[in-house]
C-alpha positions as CSV (number, residue, x, y, z in Angstrom):
1,M,15.9,17.5,-12.7
2,R,19.5,16.2,-12.3
3,I,20.0,12.9,-13.8
4,V,21.9,10.1,-12.3
5,S,24.7,9.0,-14.1
6,D,24.4,6.3,-16.5
7,I,23.9,2.8,-15.0
8,S,25.2,0.2,-17.6
9,W,22.9,-2.9,-16.3
10,L,19.8,-0.6,-16.8
11,L,20.6,0.8,-20.3
12,S,22.0,-2.2,-21.8
13,E,19.6,-5.0,-20.2
14,H,16.6,-3.2,-19.5
15,R,16.3,0.1,-20.8
16,Y,15.8,2.0,-17.7
17,E,17.7,5.1,-16.6
18,V,17.7,5.7,-12.7
19,V,16.7,9.3,-11.8
20,R,17.1,9.3,-8.2
21,Q,16.4,7.2,-4.7
22,I,12.9,7.6,-3.4
23,H,12.8,5.3,-0.5
24,E,14.9,3.0,1.4
25,G,13.2,0.0,3.5
26,G,14.3,-3.1,5.3
27,M,13.9,-5.4,2.2
28,G,14.8,-3.2,-0.6
29,I,15.0,0.4,-1.9
30,V,12.7,2.2,-4.7
31,Y,13.9,4.5,-7.4
32,E,12.3,6.5,-9.7
33,A,13.4,5.9,-13.1
34,R,12.8,6.5,-16.7
35,Q,12.1,3.7,-19.0
36,L,13.5,4.4,-22.6
37,G,12.1,3.5,-25.9
38,S,12.5,4.3,-29.7
39,R,12.5,7.7,-30.8
40,G,12.9,9.4,-27.5
41,F,10.0,7.8,-25.9
42,V,10.2,8.4,-22.2
43,K,8.0,6.8,-19.4
44,R,8.7,7.6,-15.5
45,V,8.4,4.4,-13.4
46,A,9.1,3.2,-9.9
47,I,11.9,0.3,-9.5
48,K,11.9,-1.5,-6.5
49,V,15.1,-3.5,-6.0
50,V,15.5,-6.6,-3.4
51,R,18.4,-6.0,-1.0
52,E,21.4,-8.1,-1.6
53,R,21.0,-10.4,1.6
54,Y,17.4,-11.1,0.7
55,A,18.2,-12.0,-3.0
56,Q,20.0,-15.2,-1.4
57,N,16.8,-16.1,0.4
58,A,14.7,-18.5,-1.8
59,E,11.6,-18.2,-0.2
60,F,11.6,-14.4,-0.1
61,I,12.3,-14.6,-4.0
62,E,9.7,-17.0,-4.9
63,N,7.2,-14.5,-3.0
64,F,9.0,-11.3,-4.6
65,V,8.3,-13.1,-8.2
66,G,4.9,-14.3,-7.1
67,E,3.8,-10.9,-6.3
68,A,5.0,-9.5,-9.6
69,K,3.2,-12.0,-11.5
70,L,0.0,-11.8,-9.1
71,V,-0.2,-7.8,-9.6
72,A,0.8,-7.7,-13.1
73,D,-2.5,-9.1,-13.9
74,L,-4.7,-6.9,-11.5
75,I,-5.3,-4.1,-14.0
76,H,-7.6,-1.7,-12.0
77,T,-7.7,2.2,-11.4
78,N,-7.5,1.6,-7.6
79,I,-4.5,-0.8,-7.4
80,V,-1.1,0.3,-8.3
81,Q,0.2,-1.4,-11.6
82,T,3.2,-3.4,-12.1
83,Y,5.0,-3.2,-15.3
84,H,7.9,-5.5,-15.5
85,L,9.5,-8.2,-13.4
86,G,13.4,-8.6,-14.1
87,D,16.7,-9.7,-12.8
88,S,20.3,-8.8,-13.2
89,R,23.5,-9.9,-11.5
90,G,21.6,-12.1,-9.0
91,S,19.2,-9.5,-7.9
92,Y,15.4,-9.1,-8.7
93,F,13.4,-5.8,-9.4
94,I,10.0,-5.0,-10.2
95,A,9.1,-1.8,-12.3
96,M,5.9,-0.1,-11.2
97,E,3.6,2.7,-11.6
98,L,5.0,5.9,-10.1
99,I,2.6,8.2,-8.2
100,R,3.0,11.6,-7.4
101,G,1.4,11.9,-3.8
102,V,1.6,10.3,-0.6
103,N,0.4,7.1,1.5
104,L,-2.6,7.3,3.6
105,E,-0.4,7.4,6.9
106,Q,1.6,10.3,5.5
107,F,-1.8,12.2,4.7
108,L,-3.1,11.8,8.5
109,Q,0.1,12.9,9.8
110,Q,-0.2,16.0,7.7
111,L,-3.8,16.3,9.0
112,V,-2.3,16.2,12.7
113,K,0.5,18.7,11.5
114,Q,-2.0,21.2,10.0
115,Q,-4.4,20.9,12.6
116,Q,-7.1,19.9,9.9
117,T,-10.0,17.1,10.1
118,L,-10.7,14.9,7.3
119,P,-14.3,15.7,5.8
120,R,-16.8,12.8,6.6
121,E,-17.5,12.3,3.0
122,L,-13.9,12.3,1.7
123,A,-13.1,9.7,4.8
124,V,-15.9,7.3,3.3
125,F,-14.7,8.1,-0.2
126,V,-11.3,7.1,0.2
127,V,-12.1,3.8,1.9
128,S,-14.6,3.1,-1.0
129,R,-12.1,3.4,-3.7
130,V,-9.8,0.8,-1.5
131,V,-12.8,-1.4,-1.5
132,R,-13.3,-1.0,-5.2
133,G,-9.8,-2.2,-5.7
134,L,-10.5,-5.3,-3.1
135,A,-13.9,-6.1,-4.8
136,Y,-11.7,-6.6,-8.1
137,A,-9.3,-8.3,-6.6
138,H,-11.4,-10.7,-4.5
139,S,-13.1,-11.6,-7.9
140,K,-10.2,-12.1,-10.1
141,M,-9.9,-15.6,-11.9
142,D,-7.0,-17.4,-13.9
143,P,-7.4,-17.8,-17.3
144,D,-9.2,-21.2,-17.2
145,G,-11.9,-19.1,-15.1
146,N,-10.9,-20.6,-11.7
147,P,-11.1,-17.9,-8.6
148,L,-7.6,-17.2,-7.5
149,G,-8.9,-16.6,-3.7
150,I,-7.1,-13.6,-3.5
151,V,-6.9,-12.0,0.0
152,H,-4.7,-9.1,0.4
153,R,-4.0,-9.5,4.4
154,D,-2.5,-6.2,4.6
155,V,-4.8,-3.3,4.4
156,N,-3.5,-0.5,6.2
157,P,-2.8,3.1,5.7
158,K,0.9,2.5,4.4
159,N,-0.5,0.5,1.8
160,I,-3.1,3.0,0.6
161,M,-1.8,5.6,-1.8
162,I,-3.2,9.0,-2.5
163,A,-2.1,10.9,-5.8
164,L,-1.9,14.5,-6.0
165,E,-4.7,14.1,-8.5
166,G,-6.9,12.3,-6.1
167,D,-6.7,8.7,-7.3
168,V,-6.7,6.3,-4.4
169,K,-4.8,3.0,-5.0
170,L,-4.1,-0.2,-3.1
171,T,-0.7,-1.5,-3.1
172,D,1.8,-4.2,-1.7
173,F,0.3,-7.6,-2.1
174,G,3.9,-8.9,-0.7
175,V,1.9,-11.2,1.9
176,A,-1.3,-11.7,0.1
177,K,-2.4,-15.0,-0.5
178,A,-3.6,-16.2,-4.0
179,R,-3.8,-19.7,-5.3
180,G,-0.5,-20.7,-7.1
181,F,1.3,-17.4,-6.8
182,L,2.8,-16.9,-3.1
183,T,3.9,-19.3,-0.7
184,D,1.4,-19.5,2.1
185,K,2.1,-20.4,5.6
186,E,-1.3,-19.3,7.2
187,G,-2.2,-21.3,10.5
188,E,1.6,-21.3,11.3
189,E,2.5,-17.6,10.7
190,V,0.5,-14.4,11.0
191,A,0.8,-11.9,8.1
192,G,0.1,-8.3,8.2
193,K,0.1,-5.3,10.5
194,P,-1.5,-6.3,13.9
195,E,-3.5,-3.3,14.7
196,Y,-5.2,-3.5,11.3
197,M,-5.8,-7.3,11.4
198,S,-9.1,-9.1,11.4
199,P,-9.8,-11.3,14.6
200,E,-9.4,-14.6,12.7
201,Q,-6.0,-13.4,11.2
202,A,-4.7,-12.6,14.6
203,D,-5.7,-15.7,15.7
204,F,-3.8,-17.6,13.0
205,Q,-6.8,-18.8,11.5
206,I,-7.3,-19.3,7.6
207,T,-8.6,-16.1,6.4
208,D,-10.9,-15.1,3.2
209,K,-12.0,-12.0,1.6
210,R,-13.9,-10.9,4.7
211,S,-10.9,-10.4,6.5
212,D,-9.9,-7.7,4.3
213,I,-13.3,-6.2,4.9
214,F,-12.4,-5.9,8.5
215,S,-9.3,-4.3,8.1
216,A,-10.5,-1.5,5.5
217,G,-13.2,-1.0,8.4
218,V,-10.5,-0.4,10.8
219,V,-9.1,2.3,8.3
220,L,-12.4,3.9,8.0
221,L,-13.0,4.5,11.7
222,Q,-9.4,5.6,12.2
223,L,-10.4,8.2,9.2
224,L,-13.2,9.4,10.7
225,S,-12.0,9.5,14.6
226,G,-8.4,10.2,14.0
227,Q,-7.2,7.0,15.9
228,N,-6.9,3.2,15.6
229,I,-8.7,1.9,18.7
230,F,-6.9,-1.5,18.3
231,K,-3.2,0.0,18.3
232,G,-1.2,-0.9,21.5
233,P,2.3,-0.2,22.5
234,T,3.8,-3.3,20.9
235,P,2.5,-5.2,17.9
236,E,1.6,-8.1,20.3
237,D,-0.4,-5.6,22.6
238,S,-2.3,-4.5,19.2
239,R,-2.9,-8.3,18.5
240,Q,-4.2,-9.1,21.6
241,R,-6.5,-6.1,21.3
242,V,-8.0,-7.1,18.2
243,L,-8.6,-10.7,19.5
244,A,-10.1,-9.2,22.6
245,C,-11.3,-5.8,22.7
246,Q,-14.9,-4.9,22.0
247,L,-15.9,-2.2,19.7
248,P,-16.8,0.8,22.1
249,E,-19.7,3.5,21.8
250,L,-18.6,5.6,18.6
251,A,-20.3,8.5,19.6
252,P,-17.4,9.9,21.8
253,L,-14.8,8.9,19.3
254,C,-16.9,10.4,16.2
255,P,-19.2,13.3,17.3
256,D,-22.4,13.5,15.2
257,L,-21.8,10.5,13.3
258,P,-24.8,9.2,11.2
259,V,-26.8,6.3,12.4
260,K,-26.2,4.8,9.0
261,L,-22.5,5.4,9.0
262,E,-22.1,3.6,12.5
263,E,-24.5,0.7,11.1
264,I,-21.9,0.2,8.6
265,I,-19.0,0.5,10.7
266,R,-20.1,-2.0,13.2
267,R,-21.3,-4.4,10.5
268,T,-17.9,-4.3,9.0
269,L,-16.2,-4.7,12.2
270,A,-18.2,-7.7,13.5
271,R,-16.0,-10.4,15.2
272,D,-17.7,-12.9,13.5
273,P,-17.0,-13.0,9.9
274,A,-20.3,-14.4,9.3
275,A,-22.1,-11.2,10.5
276,R,-20.1,-8.8,8.4
277,Y,-20.5,-7.8,4.9
278,Q,-19.7,-11.1,2.8
279,T,-18.5,-9.5,-0.1
280,A,-16.5,-6.2,-0.8
281,D,-19.3,-5.4,-3.7
282,E,-21.9,-5.3,-0.9
283,F,-19.8,-3.2,1.3
284,L,-18.8,-0.9,-1.7
285,Y,-22.5,-0.5,-2.4
286,E,-23.3,0.8,1.2
287,L,-20.4,3.4,1.0
288,E,-21.3,4.7,-2.4
289,Y,-24.9,4.9,-1.3
290,F,-24.2,6.6,1.7
291,I,-22.1,9.4,0.0
292,Y,-24.1,9.7,-3.2
293,H,-27.8,8.8,-2.3
294,K,-28.8,12.6,-2.4
295,G,-27.4,13.0,-5.8
296,Y,-23.8,14.5,-5.4
297,G,-20.8,13.4,-3.5
298,P,-16.9,13.5,-3.7
299,T,-15.0,12.7,-6.5
300,N,-11.3,12.3,-7.3
301,E,-11.1,15.9,-8.3
302,T,-12.6,16.7,-4.8
303,L,-9.8,14.7,-3.1
304,G,-7.4,15.8,-5.2
305,K,-8.1,19.6,-4.6
306,F,-8.0,18.8,-0.8
307,I,-4.6,17.0,-0.9
308,R,-3.0,19.6,-3.0
309,E,-4.4,22.3,-0.4
310,L,-3.0,19.9,2.4
311,F,0.5,19.6,1.1
312,K,1.1,23.0,-0.5
313,V,4.0,23.8,1.3
314,E,5.9,20.6,0.5
315,I,4.8,20.5,-3.1
316,A,6.1,24.0,-3.7
317,A,9.3,22.9,-2.1
318,Q,9.7,19.7,-4.5
319,K,9.1,21.9,-7.4
320,A,12.0,24.1,-6.2
321,D,14.1,21.4,-5.7
322,R,13.6,20.4,-9.4
323,H,15.3,23.7,-10.3
324,G,18.0,23.3,-8.0
325,K,19.5,21.1,-5.6
326,S,17.7,17.8,-5.1
327,G,17.6,18.1,-1.3
328,E,15.3,15.8,0.9
329,T,13.0,13.3,-1.2
330,M,9.1,12.6,-0.4
331,K,7.9,9.3,-0.2
332,L,5.5,8.8,-2.5
333,A,4.9,5.1,-4.5
334,G,3.8,2.1,-6.1
335,A,6.4,4.6,-5.0
336,T,6.1,8.3,-3.9
337,T,7.9,11.4,-4.2
338,S,6.7,13.8,-1.4
339,R,8.7,15.6,1.0
340,L,7.6,13.8,4.2
341,P,9.3,11.9,6.9
342,R,10.6,8.7,5.3
343,T,9.4,5.4,6.9
344,D,12.0,2.6,6.9
345,E,9.7,-0.1,8.1
346,A,9.3,-2.7,5.5
347,P,6.2,-4.9,5.4
348,G,6.7,-8.0,6.8
349,R,5.1,-11.2,8.7
350,A,4.1,-9.7,12.1
351,G,4.4,-12.4,14.6
352,G,5.7,-15.0,12.3
353,T,9.0,-16.6,11.9
354,R,11.5,-15.5,9.7
355,V,14.3,-17.1,7.7
356,T,17.7,-15.8,8.4
357,P,19.0,-15.0,5.0
358,K,22.7,-15.6,3.8
359,K,24.8,-12.6,3.2
360,A,25.9,-12.0,-0.4
361,T,29.5,-12.8,-1.2
362,K,30.2,-10.1,-3.7
363,P,28.8,-6.6,-4.5
364,G,25.3,-7.0,-6.5
365,L,23.0,-4.8,-8.0
366,F,21.7,-3.3,-4.7
367,Q,25.0,-2.1,-3.8
368,Q,25.9,-1.0,-7.1
369,L,23.1,1.2,-7.5
370,K,23.5,2.6,-3.9
371,A,27.2,3.3,-4.8
372,K,26.4,5.3,-8.0
373,L,23.6,7.4,-6.4
374,K,26.1,8.7,-3.7
């Protein structure tokens, strides 16, 4: 693979060498990079760099730093890992786990493109791995043993990664709430993607871990039916549907849906939080019992084989690029690397107020990296 020319700040200050740009969003840009160590040590990572205009926004930077500090201590196989928070010339960056794969939204798009259906057991398996990550995050405590009260608040297909090996990982805690880490304006602003919000989240109420359970339930129903029943033509329409729409009969959406799985979905999507599963552990038990109670069910390897077959054309093209011209990149991530349509929408606070950031007065890290990669 062609290596981008040396970028002095990376080697002299942090010992990273940028390889290529992976993804550009509204608030930042993600690169694949090599972390260099002694005696030829090399580790591939993803580097997320804040855009110049957001680097001047104190509240944004505080939350960016807070997210990095929070996720750095979330060590779990179903959560994208964060390795390093750094700053250079007034700009901040996060070094993260680099995942070869796609996000769940791209996975669903490829199913449609290939006219394939996701097997029911694999759909339940994917969500069960997400819920495993949530169960861990929800129960996380500080060094003194006090609960952090983590609520992700943005569980949706874009924030669920599937590696080509079949690992499922939750990412992007940028709008999460956790005691002592991120600025929280809950009750004044609504954070997250509207069509995946819980009713209480969409209604500007204070949320707890049961809100994430509802969002995971929306993802589960979407994987089984191929659609999000709450999605409207605009974000506000979606929010209103979450607030007002009653869960329809599931038989037309999911033919031959087992009674037990329908019970799980209906409980997960109960409008009253008290009627839902009260913990992610409880939800996880029900999902795993459904797919494993007969003694055998899907594994990471099963999912990995399925996704490699689903994306075999794109994977072959990516390998060809490594031996020739770089071509169009795939969005893969903690970062991603697949040859799929790029999504430029950055995670934000839907329906909430935004602070207008000041523009940088001189070129900073973000622009220098962009210039080097052209």
